[in-house]
N, C-alpha and C positions, 0 to 999 in steps of 0.2 A: 864292699863295693857292689857285690851281687844284690845284697839287701837294698841298697840305695836304688838300683835299677828297678827292682820289683816294686818298691814304694812309688817311684816316679811313674812307672807303668800303671799302677793302680789309680793314682791321681788323674792321669791322663784319661784312663778308661771311665772314671767317674764323671769327669767333665764332659766327655763325648756322649755318655749316656744321658746326662742332663740336657744336653743340646738336642738330642733326638726326641726326648720326651717333652720338649717345649718349655723347659724350665731354665733355659740359658739366661744368664744375666745380660740385659741389654743396656745400652747407654741411656742417659737421661734424655727424655723427649720433651719438647716444649710446644705449646699451642698458644696462638694469639686469640684473644677474645676482644672484639671491638664493640664499644658502645658509642653510638653517634652522639648521644646526649646522656647525661646522668639522670636517672630516674629521681623524681622528687617525692613520690608517695608510694605507699604500700600497694595501691591499685596498679602501679606501673611495673611491678615485678611479680615473679612467682618462682617456686622451685623449678629448675629446668631439667631437661632430660640428659644433660651432660654435667658432670661435676665442675668442669671448667666454667660453664656459664653461671652456675650457682655461686662459684667463688667470685666471679666478677660482680654479680649482684651484691654479694656480701661487702665487697670493698666499696661499691657505690653507696650502700646503706650506711657504712661507717662514715663516709664523706658527708652524707646527708645529716647524720647525727651531729656532726660538728657545726652544721648550719642551723638545724632545727631538731632539738633533742627528741621531741615527741614523734615527729615524722620518721626519724632514724630508728627509734625503738619499734614503731609499727612495722617498718620494713624488715627489720631483723626478726621480729616475731613471725612474719610471713615465711621467711626463709628457715626458721627453726621448726616450723610445723607444730606438732603437738607439744612442743617444749618451749613455751614462750619465756622471755627473759623474766627472771625473778628479781627481787630487790637486791640480792647480792650481785647478780650480773649487771644490773643498772648502775650500782655504785662503782663496780669495777670499771665500767665504761667511763663514768664521770672522772674517776681518779686517773685513768690512763690517758685520757684525751684532753683534760683540762690544761689549757695553755700549750697544747701540742696538736693543734688542729691539723697541722701539716702531715701527721703520721699516716693517715689513711690515704692521702693523695700520693704519698711517696711510692705506692705500688704501681701507679700508672707509668707507662713508658714515657721517658723524657723528663720526669720529675726528679730533681736532685737538689742538694743543698745550695748549689751555686745559683739556681734560678728560683730559689725559695719554694721548691716543690710545685712548680707550675707544670702540669702534665701537657703533653702534646695532644692535639685533637685530630681526629676523633680519639676518644679515650680508649687506649689499648692496654690490655693486661696480658703479660706473659705468664702462663701457668705451666709449670714443669712437673713431670713425673719422674720417679726414680724406680729402680727395681723393686722397691718395697711399698710403692704407693697403693697397690691393691692386695697387699699381703693378707688382710683380714676381709673375709667375704662380706660384701655389702657396705664396705667403707672405702673411701678414697682419701689418702693422705697426700696432698699435693703441696708443691712449693711455690712461693711467690717471692720475687726479687724486689726488694725495696731499694730505691735510689739512694737511701741514706744509711744502708747497712752493708756490711761486708759479706754476709751469708744470707741465703734465702730463708724465709720463714714458712712454717707449716700452717696449713689450714686443712681440717678434716671435714669431709662431707659424708652423709649417710644416705644410702639408697632405700627408698620405700618400694619394695618389689611389686606391690599391687598396682602402683601407678607408673613406675619407672622414673620417678622424680628423685632428684638428689637434694637433700636438705642440709643446712648448715649444722654441723655437730660441734666442732671446736675451732675457735678463731683467736683465742686469747693471746697466743704467741705473736700474732700480727701486731699487737699493740705495744710490744717491748720498745724500749728507747732506740732512737736513731739519731744521727747527727743533726744538729740544729741548722735551720736555714741561715744563709749568708747574712740576711738582714738582722738576725739576732745574735750573730757571732761577734763578740767584742774584739777578736783577733783579726778580723777581715778588714 
């Protein structure tokens, strides 16, 4: 019994010390990013000073890709900075979005299977952070909620310290399957 009290006291002391040092675990925080219109070309976007804004531009670029492949690739290349898409990346995009053009739109608020993934306007994206989002220095691993998935998906951004801009690092998990739109569901 005495050992149990000592262990409990040690755990409590460890927790309190982590709170004092600023390492306390905090709840998931969300930020809204609003795009009044969706950009149509690489000239309309750039890596932003916040990872949330770059994440929003990434989603807009994926939407544009489903409308105009070349324009979407050019936009993604801007967001990827010194790492433009290679042939493997381009094939991955084709494979994941072919026949599933609604996937990218599903990340905007209001888009869900019942309305065939038609987002509300202005286009709003909810970007969330968890206690591990900034675990690796210079990287932000953020979560985006899809109206067609049960769990949020990760997007990773990388900071370029010399400019303070956040670049698209990993986005492939955003393209995983989601529920099909109502218009394509034979059970509706």
